[in-house]
C-alpha positions in Angstrom: 76.7 33.7 99.3 74.3 35.5 101.6 75.3 36.9 105.0 73.1 34.4 106.8 74.7 31.5 104.9 78.2 32.9 105.7 77.2 33.1 109.4 75.8 29.5 109.4 79.1 28.2 107.9 81.1 30.2 110.4 79.1 28.9 113.4 79.3 25.3 112.1 83.1 25.6 112.2 83.1 26.5 115.9 83.6 24.1 118.8 80.8 24.1 121.4 82.5 26.4 123.8 83.3 29.0 121.2 79.7 28.8 119.9 78.3 29.3 123.4 80.5 32.4 123.9 79.5 33.9 120.6 75.8 33.2 121.3 76.0 35.0 124.6 77.6 38.0 122.9 74.9 38.1 120.3 72.1 37.7 122.8 73.5 40.5 124.9 73.8 42.8 122.0 70.2 42.0 120.8 68.6 42.4 124.2 66.3 45.4 124.6 67.9 48.3 126.5 66.3 50.5 129.1 66.6 54.2 128.1 69.0 56.2 130.2 67.6 58.2 133.1 67.9 62.0 133.3 70.4 61.5 136.1 72.5 59.1 134.0 72.5 61.6 131.0 73.5 64.4 133.4 76.4 62.3 134.7 77.6 61.5 131.2 77.4 65.2 130.3 79.5 66.2 133.4 82.1 63.6 132.6 82.4 64.8 129.0 82.6 68.4 130.1 85.4 67.5 132.6 87.3 65.6 129.9 86.9 68.5 127.5 88.3 70.8 130.2 91.4 68.6 130.6 90.2 67.2 134.0 90.0 63.6 132.9 92.1 60.7 134.0 94.4 59.3 131.3 93.5 55.8 130.1 96.7 54.2 131.2 96.3 55.6 134.7 92.8 54.1 135.0 94.0 50.7 133.9 96.9 50.9 136.3 94.5 51.7 139.2 92.1 48.9 138.2 94.9 46.3 137.9 96.5 47.3 141.2 93.4 46.6 143.2 
């Protein structure tokens, strides 16, 4: 069975709400993306350097902060 045929069968088994959610995900992933700006690339590089230097914030701390707001 081809990948497209498997995908069709999968989608046919979904209820309308689930199909709509999957479609939104697929459309978002397929949308053309703007290239990152020089400033965005520099910001990413700074963050990676800080993380490599041990100056990052642990994952659990970030989620605790986000959930407490």
